[in-house]
C-alpha positions in Angstrom: 25.5 -29.7 -11.5 23.2 -27.8 -9.5 22.8 -28.0 -5.9 20.3 -26.8 -3.3 22.0 -24.0 -1.2 22.2 -23.7 2.5 21.9 -20.5 4.2 25.1 -18.3 4.6 25.3 -14.7 5.7 25.8 -13.0 2.1 26.8 -9.9 3.9 29.9 -11.5 5.3 32.1 -10.5 2.3 32.7 -7.0 0.8 34.4 -8.5 -2.1 32.8 -10.0 -5.0 34.0 -13.4 -5.3 35.6 -13.7 -2.2 34.1 -17.1 -1.3 36.8 -17.9 1.4 36.3 -14.3 2.8 39.7 -13.2 2.9 39.2 -10.0 1.3 40.7 -10.8 -2.1 40.0 -13.0 -4.9 42.1 -15.7 -5.9 42.6 -19.6 -6.7 41.6 -20.4 -3.1 38.1 -19.4 -3.9 38.1 -21.5 -7.2 38.8 -24.5 -5.0 36.5 -23.7 -2.3 33.6 -23.5 -5.0 35.0 -26.7 -6.6 35.5 -28.6 -3.2 31.8 -27.5 -2.1 30.2 -28.8 -5.6 31.9 -32.2 -5.1 31.0 -32.7 -1.4 27.8 -31.6 -1.7 27.9 -28.6 0.8 27.4 -25.7 -1.4 26.3 -22.5 0.1 25.0 -19.1 -0.9 28.3 -17.7 -0.6 29.4 -20.1 -3.6 26.6 -18.8 -5.8 28.9 -16.1 -7.2 26.7 -15.1 -10.0 23.7 -15.0 -8.3 21.6 -17.5 -10.2 20.5 -19.6 -7.5 22.6 -22.4 -8.2 26.1 -23.5 -7.8 28.2 -25.3 -10.9 30.8 -24.6 -13.3 29.5 -20.9 -14.3 30.3 -19.7 -10.6 34.0 -21.2 -11.1 34.3 -19.3 -14.4 32.9 -16.3 -12.6 35.6 -16.2 -10.4 38.2 -17.0 -12.8 37.1 -14.2 -14.7 37.4 -11.9 -11.8 41.1 -13.1 -11.1 42.0 -12.6 -14.9 40.3 -9.2 -14.8 42.3 -7.7 -12.0 41.9 -9.8 -8.9 39.5 -7.7 -6.7 36.0 -6.3 -7.7 33.6 -4.8 -5.0 30.1 -5.6 -4.8 29.5 -2.0 -3.6 31.3 -0.1 -6.1 29.2 2.8 -8.0 27.0 2.1 -10.9 25.9 4.6 -13.3 22.9 4.0 -16.2 19.5 4.7 -17.1 15.9 3.4 -16.7 15.4 1.8 -20.5 12.1 0.1 -20.1 10.7 1.5 -23.2 13.6 0.2 -25.4 12.3 -3.0 -26.9 9.1 -0.9 -27.8 11.2 1.5 -29.4 13.2 -1.1 -31.3 10.1 -3.1 -32.6 8.5 0.2 -33.9 12.0 1.2 -35.8 12.2 -2.2 -37.2 8.3 -2.0 -38.5 9.1 1.5 -40.1 11.7 -0.1 -42.1 9.6 -3.4 -42.9 6.0 -1.8 -43.4 6.8 1.6 -44.8 10.3 1.7 -46.0 11.3 4.4 -43.7 15.1 3.6 -43.3 16.2 6.4 -41.0 14.3 5.3 -37.6 17.3 4.2 -35.5 19.5 5.4 -32.7 22.5 7.4 -33.5 25.6 8.4 -31.6 26.5 12.3 -31.4 28.1 12.1 -34.6 25.2 10.6 -36.4 26.7 6.9 -36.7 23.9 4.2 -36.4 23.8 2.3 -33.1 23.0 -1.3 -33.7 22.5 -2.3 -30.1 21.6 0.3 -27.5 22.5 -1.8 -24.3 26.0 -2.7 -25.7 26.8 0.9 -27.0 26.0 2.7 -23.8 28.2 0.1 -21.8 30.8 1.3 -24.1 30.2 4.8 -23.2 31.0 4.0 -19.5 27.3 2.7 -18.4 27.5 -0.1 -16.1 23.7 -0.5 -14.9 20.5 -0.5 -16.1 16.9 -0.3 -14.7 13.6 -1.9 -15.7 10.3 -1.4 -14.3 7.7 -4.3 -14.0 4.1 -3.8 -13.6 1.7 -6.6 -12.2 -0.6 -6.7 -15.2 -0.3 -3.8 -17.5 -3.0 -5.2 -19.6 -5.5 -3.5 -17.1 -3.9 -0.2 -17.2 -6.1 2.8 -18.8 -5.4 3.5 -22.3 -3.7 6.9 -21.6 -1.2 5.1 -19.2 -0.5 2.4 -22.1 0.1 5.2 -24.3 2.5 6.6 -21.6 4.7 3.9 -21.0 2.8 1.2 -19.0 3.6 -1.9 -21.1 6.3 -3.7 -18.9 4.8 -7.1 -18.0 7.3 -10.1 -17.0 8.3 -11.3 -20.4 9.3 -7.7 -21.1 11.4 -7.5 -18.2 12.9 -11.0 -19.0 13.9 -9.9 -22.4 15.7 -6.6 -21.2 17.0 -8.1 -18.2 19.0 -11.1 -19.9 20.4 -8.4 -22.5 21.6 -6.1 -19.7 23.1 -9.0 -18.0 24.5 -10.5 -21.3 26.0 -6.9 -21.7 28.1 -7.4 -18.5 26.0 -4.8 -16.7 24.4 -4.5 -13.4 20.4 -5.0 -13.7 18.2 -3.2 -11.5 14.4 -4.5 -11.2 11.7 -2.0 -10.2 8.7 -3.6 -8.8 5.4 -1.3 -9.4 3.2 -3.1 -7.1 0.5 -2.1 -9.4 -1.1 -2.5 -12.7 -0.3 1.1 -13.7 1.9 3.9 -12.6 2.8 3.7 -8.7 4.1 7.1 -7.4 3.5 9.5 -4.4 -0.3 10.4 -5.7 -1.3 6.7 -6.8 -0.3 3.1 -5.3 -3.4 1.3 -6.4 -3.8 -2.2 -5.6 -3.8 -4.5 -8.7 -7.0 -5.5 -9.8 -6.5 -9.2 -9.4 -5.7 -8.5 -5.6 -8.3 -5.9 -5.0 -10.5 -8.3 -2.9 -7.8 -9.8 -0.6 -7.6 -8.7 3.1 -4.3 -7.3 4.6 -3.0 -10.9 5.5 -3.9 -12.3 2.3 -2.2 -9.6 0.3 0.8 -9.6 2.3 1.4 -13.4 1.5 0.4 -12.8 -2.0 3.1 -9.8 -2.4 5.4 -12.5 -1.2 4.3 -15.2 -3.5 4.4 -12.7 -6.5 7.7 -11.4 -5.6 9.2 -14.8 -5.3 8.0 -16.3 -8.6 8.9 -13.2 -10.6 12.4 -13.7 -9.3 12.5 -17.5 -10.0 11.3 -16.9 -13.7 13.9 -14.0 -14.1 16.8 -16.2 -12.7 15.8 -18.9 -15.1 15.6 -16.5 -18.1 19.3 -15.4 -17.2 18.1 -11.9 -15.7 19.0 -12.3 -12.2 18.5 -8.9 -10.8 21.6 -7.2 -9.0 19.5 -4.7 -7.3 15.5 -4.9 -6.6 13.3 -2.0 -5.6 10.4 -3.3 -3.7 7.9 -0.6 -4.7 8.2 2.6 -6.5 8.3 6.2 -5.1 6.6 4.6 -1.9 6.9 7.8 0.6 3.1 7.4 1.5 2.9 3.4 1.3 1.7 1.1 -1.3 -0.9 -1.0 -2.3 -3.8 1.4 -1.3 -7.4 0.5 -1.9 -8.1 -0.1 -5.7 -8.9 2.9 -8.0 -12.2 4.4 -6.8 -12.0 3.6 -3.1 -12.9 6.5 -1.0 -9.8 8.6 0.2 -10.6 7.7 3.7 -9.9 4.1 3.1 -7.1 4.3 0.8 -4.5 3.4 3.5 -1.8 5.7 2.8 1.0 6.5 5.3 1.3 9.7 6.9 3.1 10.7 10.4 1.0 9.5 13.2 -1.0 6.8 11.0 0.6 4.0 13.0 -2.1 1.4 11.7 -1.3 2.0 8.1 2.4 2.1 8.8 2.2 -1.6 10.1 0.5 -2.8 7.3 2.7 -1.1 4.8 5.7 -2.3 6.5 4.4 -5.9 6.7 4.1 -5.8 2.9 7.8 -4.5 2.6 8.9 -7.4 5.0 7.1 -10.0 3.1 8.7 -8.4 -0.5 12.0 -8.4 1.0 11.9 -11.8 2.4 11.4 -13.2 -1.0 14.1 -11.2 -2.5 16.6 -12.5 0.4 15.5 -16.2 -0.6 15.7 -16.0 -4.3 18.5 -13.6 -5.1 20.4 -13.5 -1.7 23.4 -11.2 -3.6 20.9 -8.6 -4.7 20.5 -5.3 -2.9 17.3 -4.2 -1.9 16.2 -0.7 -2.5 13.5 1.6 -0.5 12.6 4.3 -3.2 11.1 7.9 -2.2 10.9 10.9 -3.8 10.5 13.5 -1.2 13.8 15.1 -1.5 12.1 18.6 -0.8 10.7 17.6 2.2 13.3 16.1 4.7 11.2 15.6 7.6 9.0 13.2 5.2 12.2 11.5 4.3 13.3 11.3 7.8 10.0 10.0 9.1 10.0 7.4 6.2 13.1 5.9 7.0 12.7 6.0 10.7 9.5 3.8 10.3 11.6 1.3 8.5 14.2 1.2 11.2 12.0 1.1 13.9 9.9 -1.7 12.5 12.8 -3.6 11.3 12.2 -3.5 7.4 15.2 -5.3 5.9 16.9 -3.5 3.1 20.2 -2.2 1.8 19.9 1.3 -0.1 18.1 4.4 0.0 16.7 5.0 -3.3 15.8 8.6 -4.4 14.2 10.5 -7.2 15.3 14.0 -7.9 14.1 16.1 -10.8 15.1 19.9 -10.5 11.8 20.9 -12.1 9.8 19.4 -9.4 12.3 19.3 -6.3 14.1 22.3 -6.7 18.0 23.1 -6.7 21.3 21.0 -6.1 21.0 22.7 -2.5 17.8 20.7 -1.8 19.1 17.8 -2.9 22.3 18.2 -0.8 20.1 19.1 2.3 18.2 15.7 1.9 21.6 13.7 1.2 23.2 15.4 4.5 20.2 14.5 6.6 19.9 10.8 5.2 23.7 10.3 5.6 23.8 11.4 9.0 20.7 9.6 10.3 21.2 6.2 8.5 24.9 5.6 8.4 24.2 1.9 8.0 22.6 2.4 4.4 24.0 3.5 1.1 22.1 5.8 -1.3 21.1 5.9 -4.8 19.6 8.5 -7.2 17.5 6.1 -9.0 15.8 8.6 -11.1 16.9 11.8 -12.5 16.7 13.9 -15.8 16.8 17.4 -17.2 15.3 18.8 -20.6 17.4 19.2 -23.8 14.4 21.0 -25.5 11.1 22.4 -24.3 10.8 22.7 -20.4 8.9 20.4 -18.3 6.0 21.9 -16.5 7.0 21.8 -12.7 7.3 24.0 -9.8 10.8 25.3 -10.5 12.3 26.9 -13.3 16.0 26.7 -13.5 17.0 27.4 -16.7 19.1 30.4 -15.8 21.4 27.9 -14.3 20.8 24.9 -16.8 19.4 26.5 -20.2 17.0 24.4 -22.0 19.7 23.3 -24.6 22.0 20.3 -25.1 24.8 22.2 -23.4 22.6 23.1 -20.3 21.3 19.5 -20.0 25.2 18.5 -20.1 26.1 21.1 -17.4 23.2 19.8 -15.0 24.4 16.4 -15.5 28.1 17.6 -14.7 26.9 19.7 -11.7 25.0 17.0 -10.4 27.6 14.6 -10.5 30.0 17.0 -8.9 27.5 17.5 -5.9 27.3 13.7 -5.6 30.9 12.9 -5.4 31.7 13.8 -1.9 29.0 11.3 -0.5 31.3 8.1 0.0 28.1 6.2 0.5 26.3 7.5 -2.7 26.5 4.3 -4.8 24.2 5.0 -7.8 22.9 7.5 -10.7 20.3 6.5 -13.0 18.7 8.8 -15.5 14.8 8.1 -16.2 13.7 7.5 -19.6 16.8 8.2 -21.3 16.0 5.7 -24.3 12.9 8.2 -25.7 13.4 8.6 -29.4 10.5 9.2 -31.7 13.0 10.0 -34.6 11.7 8.7 -38.1 8.7 7.2 -36.4 6.4 10.4 -36.8 5.0 12.0 -40.2 1.9 10.6 -41.8 2.6 7.1 -40.0 2.6 8.7 -36.7 -0.6 7.0 -35.6 1.0 3.2 -36.2 4.7 4.1 -35.4 4.6 6.4 -32.6 5.7 4.6 -29.2 4.6 7.5 -26.7 1.8 9.7 -26.9 3.8 12.8 -26.0 7.2 13.3 -26.6 9.5 13.4 -23.2 12.0 15.7 -23.8 14.5 14.8 -20.7 15.7 11.8 -22.5 19.1 11.3 -23.8 18.5 11.1 -27.5 16.8 13.9 -29.6 13.6 13.1 -31.0 14.3 15.6 -33.7 17.5 14.1 -35.0 17.8 10.9 -33.2 21.3 11.5 -32.1 22.9 11.1 -28.4 23.0 14.4 -26.4 26.3 15.4 -24.8 24.6 14.5 -21.5 24.5 10.6 -22.0 28.3 10.8 -22.6 28.8 12.9 -19.3 27.2 10.1 -17.0 30.4 8.1 -16.9 32.2 10.6 -14.8 30.2 9.4 -11.8 32.1 6.1 -11.8 35.3 7.5 -12.9 
């Protein structure tokens, strides 16, 4: 039995499954949902599993919470990684065996045992969340960008999102409102939307976000966290590729017209999130941790223009941003200035082999070795722990693993055109690195 839901303040209860708002989960919450179902008066608060419907699945969810210990907080810490390329690696590993008889192309644990399902395995290692990116139409991306990981259309995300949810993990959806990589130096409007004026584009963002979320819910992949944009410090949905720089509509300090346009786009995306996934937390993602003044201006603009969101999301890569002291300075400023918002590190990483070219060489602190990568992870977590509102830590591209996919068959079997050596599996052995196991300490 599924019912249309009436409005309810989903922020009223801080405890997951606390339908009655009493601060704990017990049989009264089961009775409340059952009564609302049979009286036809179900509200958003009854939709415990966040799938947009109220039925026996929500009753079962509350019973599971009770049997599992009674109280489960919505805002507990989460740790995991962005595993957006996992399905492609898995497909090529299968191809290696079926087409070429290659039997060693697998994910392995640190001891060399084959991992049959990466998602359920990382759950066993203490991860409780995973992130997946979504492009509007990655078929329009350049050949180079496709070769570097721009493949995630909605069908890909449905598959990964459902697997994440079925494993009992939280699912973070990362909207790239673009056909290709969206980051601080490129936030280009999808080709299909390129001719829209600002008003029509705002409406299109709303409809696209709404429709994607509806399809994900129907596929059993309801997001728990939603990024409305990726690394959007300078805005998003600029003019299409080739637009003169003066007309890109970037957001800088003092550029009031572009900020107004940008925040209208974010409001449209956020409205769709609240309507379709009312229990999901909305994240606004920036990456200027080395530039606190830019962070301050960005989130002040969000506050002044009444953009609805829940979490400040940050990227932190030491080779691009600097030491942990730099990160701490940014966190101190954000924690002091925006005390109504939680914070997450939604992207981080460090090398185990072969340094990544960046602005900072921190190999004297964290050698480019397994142990150096593990020590970076431990030091990062230790630095994050004192911040009570720091609620999440996600490793970017942990699943990179070309082991067994090279040699004479590289042209057909490789997944990524260049090895990314800041993942959590070693390309040369296929084995998990010690840092993967260290991540769980963030939630312990």
